[in-house]
C-alpha positions in Angstrom: 36.7 -8.7 12.3 35.1 -8.1 15.8 32.6 -5.2 16.1 32.7 -2.8 19.0 30.4 0.0 20.4 32.0 2.8 22.3 29.8 4.7 24.7 30.0 8.5 25.3 31.7 8.2 28.6 34.6 6.3 27.1 34.7 8.6 24.1 34.9 11.7 26.3 37.8 10.1 28.2 39.6 9.4 24.9 39.0 12.9 23.5 40.0 14.8 26.6 43.2 12.9 27.5 45.6 11.7 24.9 47.7 8.6 25.9 44.9 7.6 28.3 43.4 4.1 28.6 40.1 5.3 26.9 42.1 6.8 24.1 44.0 3.5 23.6 40.7 1.6 23.7 39.3 3.9 21.0 42.5 3.5 18.9 42.3 -0.3 19.1 38.6 -0.2 18.2 39.3 1.9 15.1 42.4 -0.1 14.0 41.6 -3.7 14.9 37.8 -3.8 15.1 34.8 -2.5 13.3 33.5 0.5 15.2 29.7 0.6 15.2 27.5 3.7 15.3 23.8 4.6 15.2 22.2 8.0 14.6 21.2 8.0 18.3 24.7 7.2 19.6 26.3 9.8 17.2 23.8 12.4 18.4 24.7 11.6 22.0 28.5 11.9 21.2 27.9 15.3 19.7 25.7 16.6 22.5 28.0 15.4 25.3 31.2 16.8 23.7 29.4 20.1 23.0 29.0 20.7 26.7 30.6 24.0 27.8 32.7 22.3 30.6 34.8 20.5 27.9 35.7 23.7 26.0 38.8 24.5 28.1 40.2 21.1 27.0 39.2 20.8 23.3 37.7 23.2 20.8 34.6 22.7 18.8 36.4 22.4 15.5 38.6 19.6 16.8 35.6 17.7 18.2 33.7 18.1 14.9 36.6 16.8 12.9 37.0 13.8 15.2 33.3 12.9 15.1 33.2 13.2 11.4 36.2 10.9 11.1 34.5 8.4 13.4 31.3 8.5 11.6 33.0 8.0 8.2 35.0 5.0 9.4 32.1 3.4 11.4 29.6 0.8 10.4 26.4 2.8 10.8 23.2 0.9 11.6 19.7 2.0 12.6 18.4 -0.4 15.3 14.9 -1.6 14.8 14.5 -3.4 18.1 13.9 -1.3 21.3 15.6 -2.5 24.4 14.7 -1.7 28.0 17.3 -3.8 29.9 19.5 -1.1 31.4 18.6 0.5 34.7 19.4 3.9 33.1 17.0 4.1 30.1 19.3 6.6 28.4 21.9 3.8 28.0 19.6 1.4 26.1 20.7 3.1 22.8 24.1 1.3 23.2 22.5 -2.0 23.8 20.2 -1.5 20.8 23.2 -0.6 18.6 25.2 -3.5 19.8 22.4 -5.9 19.1 21.5 -4.5 15.7 25.2 -4.4 14.6 26.0 -7.9 15.9 28.7 -6.3 18.1 31.1 -8.4 20.1 31.9 -5.6 22.7 30.6 -2.5 24.2 33.3 -0.3 25.8 31.9 1.8 28.6 32.9 3.6 31.7 29.2 3.7 32.8 28.3 1.5 35.8 24.8 1.0 34.6 26.1 -0.7 31.4 29.0 -2.5 33.0 26.6 -4.1 35.5 25.0 -6.0 32.6 28.2 -7.8 31.4 27.8 -10.1 29.6 24.6 -9.1 27.9 23.1 -11.4 25.3 26.5 -12.7 24.5 28.0 -9.3 24.1 30.9 -8.4 26.5 30.5 -5.0 28.2 33.9 -3.9 29.4 35.6 -0.8 30.7 38.4 0.6 28.5 41.1 -1.0 30.6 39.5 -4.5 30.3 39.0 -4.0 26.6 42.6 -3.1 26.1 43.7 -6.1 28.2 41.6 -8.5 26.2 42.9 -7.1 23.0 46.5 -7.4 24.2 45.9 -11.1 24.7 44.8 -11.4 21.1 41.1 -11.9 21.6 
């Protein structure tokens, strides 16, 4: 079963807007792939979704439940190799996770990550491209 890493930008899109392309990408990742997570990526998910600007759209309890469900269902790995390939150093945690987990895909809405596609044999796709590939049966 293919493995996928979802970055925080795509997760935010999925959480804030049901029936959105990022939400569909997250659903596909959870149902047809192995979702990969690291402590650093989970910490970023929690920090980003805790920002006050998101409170009008989703409450803290709902976010906590969602993140707990994702963490329970995910393959959690602790990367041991540090990567410095992304022009935004904060995004290297996604590359580190993908490499450590043997991921096939990183789903991202972040231009700094998308610019690297493909990276070390790992496809880095925006949510729409990930959904399109999945629809083709890849």
